[in-house]
C-alpha positions in Angstrom: -22.3 -1.8 16.7 -22.1 -0.6 13.3 -19.8 -2.9 10.7 -16.6 -1.4 9.7 -15.5 -0.1 6.3 -13.6 -3.3 6.4 -16.9 -5.2 7.2 -18.4 -3.8 4.5 -16.3 -4.0 2.0 -15.5 -7.2 2.1 -18.6 -8.6 2.5 -19.6 -7.2 -0.8 -16.2 -7.7 -2.6 -16.1 -11.5 -2.5 -19.6 -11.7 -4.4 -18.4 -9.1 -7.2 -15.1 -10.9 -8.3 -12.7 -14.2 -7.5 -10.2 -14.8 -5.0 -7.5 -16.3 -6.4 -4.0 -16.5 -5.6 -1.6 -14.8 -7.8 2.3 -15.9 -7.8 4.8 -13.4 -7.1 6.3 -11.8 -10.2 3.3 -11.9 -12.2 1.7 -9.1 -14.3 -1.6 -8.1 -13.6 -1.7 -5.4 -16.6 0.9 -3.0 -18.5 0.5 0.4 -18.9 -1.2 1.1 -22.2 -4.3 -1.5 -21.8 -7.5 -0.6 -21.0 -8.7 -1.5 -17.5 -11.0 -3.9 -17.6 -10.4 -5.2 -13.9 -10.0 -3.7 -10.9 -7.5 -6.2 -8.3 -8.1 -6.0 -4.3 -5.4 -7.2 -2.5 -6.3 -9.1 0.7 -2.8 -10.3 1.6 0.6 -10.1 0.0 1.6 -7.0 -1.9 0.8 -5.9 -5.2 2.8 -2.9 -7.3 1.9 0.0 -9.0 5.3 0.4 -11.0 6.4 2.9 -13.8 9.0 2.7 -15.9 11.3 6.3 -16.4 12.7 6.7 -19.7 16.2 5.4 -18.3 14.7 2.2 -17.8 14.6 2.8 -14.0 11.3 1.1 -12.4 10.0 3.8 -9.9 7.5 1.7 -7.5 4.4 4.1 -6.6 2.3 2.1 -5.0 2.5 -1.1 -2.8 -0.7 -2.2 -1.9 -0.9 -5.3 0.9 -5.0 -4.7 1.3 -7.2 -2.3 -0.9 -7.5 -1.6 -3.6 -4.3 -1.0 -6.8 -4.4 1.2 -9.1 -7.6 3.0 -7.8 -7.3 6.2 -10.7 -7.8 3.2 -13.0 -11.5 2.9 -12.2 -12.0 5.6 -14.8 -9.5 5.9 -16.9 -9.1 4.6 -20.8 -6.0 2.9 -19.9 -3.7 2.1 -17.2 -0.7 4.9 -17.0 1.7 2.4 -15.1 2.7 -1.9 -14.4 0.4 -3.6 -12.7 2.2 -6.8 -10.6 2.3 -8.9 -7.8 5.7 -8.6 -5.6 5.5 -11.2 -3.6 2.7 -14.3 -3.8 -0.8 -12.3 -3.4 -4.3 -13.3 -2.6 -7.0 -11.1 -4.7 -10.0 -10.3 -5.6 -10.1 -10.0 -9.1 -13.3 -8.0 -10.1 -14.7 -6.6 -13.7 -14.5 -2.6 -14.0 -18.6 -2.8 -14.8 -19.2 -4.9 -12.0 -17.1 -2.7 -9.7 -18.8 0.5 -11.2 -22.5 -1.0 -10.5 -21.5 -1.4 -7.2 -21.7 2.4 -6.6 -25.7 1.6 -6.4 -25.5 0.3 -3.2 -24.7 3.4 -0.9 -23.5 1.7 2.3 -20.8 0.2 -0.4 -20.3 3.5 -2.6 -19.8 5.1 1.3 -17.6 2.6 2.7 -15.6 3.0 -0.4 -15.1 6.2 0.1 -14.7 6.4 3.1 -11.7 3.7 2.3 -10.6 6.4 -0.3 -10.1 9.2 2.5 -7.9 7.3 4.1 -5.8 6.3 1.5 -5.6 9.9 0.5 -4.9 10.8 4.2 -1.7 8.3 4.5 -0.4 9.9 0.9 -0.6 13.1 2.1 1.6 11.9 5.5 3.8 10.0 3.1 4.3 12.8 1.0 4.9 14.9 4.2 7.1 12.7 5.3 9.1 12.6 2.5 9.6 16.4 2.0 11.2 15.7 5.6 15.3 16.2 4.9 17.0 14.3 7.6 16.3 10.7 8.5 15.8 10.4 11.5 13.1 13.0 11.4 11.3 10.7 8.5 11.6 7.7 10.9 10.3 9.5 13.7 7.7 10.8 11.7 6.4 7.6 10.8 6.6 6.5 14.1 4.0 9.0 15.1 1.7 8.0 12.6 1.6 4.4 13.0 2.6 3.7 16.3 5.6 1.3 15.4 6.9 -0.8 12.5 6.3 -4.6 13.0 8.0 -6.6 10.5 5.6 -9.6 11.9 3.0 -7.8 11.1 2.9 -8.0 7.6 4.5 -4.3 6.8 7.6 -6.2 5.6 11.5 -6.1 6.2 13.2 -2.9 7.3 14.8 -3.0 3.7 11.1 -2.3 2.7 10.9 0.1 5.3 13.8 2.0 4.1 11.6 2.3 0.0 9.1 3.5 1.9 10.7 6.0 4.0 13.1 7.2 0.4 16.2 6.2 2.3 18.8 3.3 1.0 18.7 0.3 3.7 22.2 1.4 4.7 21.6 4.7 5.9 18.0 3.3 7.6 19.8 0.5 9.7 22.5 3.5 10.7 20.2 5.8 11.9 18.3 3.3 13.9 21.5 2.0 15.3 22.2 5.6 16.5 18.4 6.8 17.4 18.8 3.6 19.8 21.9 3.9 21.2 20.8 7.9 22.2 17.8 6.1 23.8 15.1 7.5 21.0 13.5 4.4 20.0 12.9 0.7 21.2 13.5 -2.1 18.4 12.4 -5.4 19.8 11.1 -8.8 18.0 11.1 -7.3 14.9 9.5 -3.8 16.0 10.6 -0.5 15.9 8.5 2.3 18.0 9.5 5.9 19.9 10.3 5.6 23.3 7.8 7.3 25.6 
């Protein structure tokens, strides 16, 4: 049996950097700084945040597993702030060491496959956010992911509302209406479509 993308990456990444626990609220980097390290989330949640001219923070990436700010690998400056949303275990890797790892074809292929999956997920999120109605966004997510499960590290319902581009009040009302109509099942912190 051949190793999975995660197996390959998680066998190499710890040799490249240092695993550490970063407390919630910690800043990893600030907009304008030169990228010198890459951050691979193992457990918890890292966020990439951009502050608008009006002072509002916009979350561009919520990373629970994988590389935060992968675009900074080839950038001269960070275009956003990077922070730990909750206590997060990560591997901090010098950017030069991360780039050097691409000389290993197995690592390069595994990273390219991981990045390809990330791009597919981003496109799916864009498609979902283009849907106008809350039930359509919920159904789209559930069709893509099978279910939403608070117990499997997918976050809370409030987190899901943000991901869906909805207020949490709108999500709660829509879930209640969809459940009453028999379109979804909610049990033990999970939500899934009725077969």
